[in-house]
C-alpha positions as CSV (number, residue, x, y, z in Angstrom):
1,M,-20.2,30.3,21.2
2,S,-20.7,26.7,22.1
3,I,-23.6,25.7,23.8
4,V,-24.8,22.5,25.5
5,I,-28.5,21.9,25.9
6,V,-29.8,19.5,28.4
7,G,-33.1,18.0,28.3
8,G,-36.0,18.8,25.6
9,N,-37.7,16.4,23.3
10,E,-35.6,14.0,21.3
11,R,-37.5,14.6,18.2
12,M,-36.7,18.2,18.3
13,A,-32.9,17.7,18.8
14,C,-32.2,18.9,15.3
15,Q,-34.5,21.8,15.6
16,Y,-32.5,22.9,18.8
17,K,-29.2,22.6,17.1
18,A,-30.6,24.5,13.9
19,I,-31.8,27.4,16.3
20,C,-28.5,27.7,17.6
21,K,-26.7,27.6,14.2
22,S,-28.9,30.4,13.2
23,H,-27.8,32.6,15.9
24,G,-24.1,31.6,15.1
25,C,-23.6,29.1,17.9
26,K,-22.6,25.6,18.0
27,A,-24.7,23.3,20.1
28,K,-24.5,19.9,21.7
29,V,-27.9,18.3,22.8
30,Y,-28.7,15.8,25.3
31,T,-32.1,14.7,25.6
32,N,-31.4,11.5,27.3
33,E,-29.1,10.1,29.7
34,R,-27.0,7.6,27.8
35,G,-23.7,7.1,29.5
36,S,-21.7,9.5,31.7
37,L,-23.3,13.2,31.1
38,K,-20.1,14.4,33.5
39,S,-17.8,13.6,30.7
40,K,-19.8,14.7,27.8
41,V,-21.0,18.2,29.1
42,G,-17.1,19.4,28.9
43,C,-16.3,23.3,29.1
44,P,-19.0,25.4,26.8
45,D,-19.8,28.8,27.0
46,L,-23.4,28.3,28.1
47,L,-25.3,25.5,29.6
48,I,-29.0,25.5,28.8
49,I,-31.1,23.2,31.0
50,L,-34.8,22.7,29.6
51,M,-36.5,22.1,33.0
52,S,-39.9,21.1,31.8
53,T,-38.4,17.8,30.1
54,V,-35.4,16.8,32.1
55,S,-35.0,14.2,34.8
56,H,-33.7,15.5,38.3
57,S,-30.5,13.7,38.1
58,M,-29.7,14.6,34.7
59,A,-30.2,18.4,35.7
60,T,-28.2,18.0,38.8
61,T,-25.3,16.2,36.8
62,A,-25.1,18.8,34.3
63,M,-25.2,21.8,36.7
64,E,-22.6,20.4,38.8
65,S,-20.2,19.9,35.8
66,A,-20.9,23.5,34.8
67,K,-20.4,25.0,38.0
68,R,-17.0,23.1,38.2
69,N,-15.8,24.6,35.0
70,N,-17.3,28.0,35.7
71,V,-20.0,27.9,33.1
72,D,-22.9,30.1,32.6
73,I,-26.2,28.1,33.4
74,A,-29.6,29.1,32.0
75,H,-32.8,27.5,32.9
76,L,-35.9,27.3,30.6
77,Q,-38.9,26.5,31.8
78,S,-40.4,25.6,28.5
79,S,-38.7,22.9,25.8
80,S,-40.4,24.7,22.9
81,A,-38.3,26.1,19.7
82,T,-39.8,29.5,20.3
83,A,-38.7,29.9,23.8
84,L,-34.9,28.8,22.9
85,N,-35.0,31.4,20.0
86,N,-36.0,34.1,22.1
87,F,-34.0,33.5,24.9
88,L,-30.7,33.2,22.5
89,K,-32.0,36.7,21.0
90,D,-32.0,38.2,24.6
91,Y,-29.0,36.3,26.0
92,Q,-26.8,37.8,22.9
93,A,-28.2,41.1,23.4
94,Q,-26.8,40.9,26.8
95,I,-23.5,40.1,25.7
96,R,-23.2,42.6,23.5
97,L,-24.0,45.4,25.9
């Protein structure tokens, strides 16, 4: 499963990728808007927006791109590693049902 994470702390980008990898997912992390985010999001299986640390314009651009490609969108209020880990556990449990 491929995941795109938008927002979060720049220093934790490697941790976000490691958490996703531990759940069997491939992740791309965009903490800052450098260049056009529209072309970078692509068509992943899941888009995760870390709401506490993302700019409004970056979140809007990511959501529009995801809606265009019928991608599932998740909004996490916290940008902590624990919140991401717990969310991925719950999400994968729901998929298996």
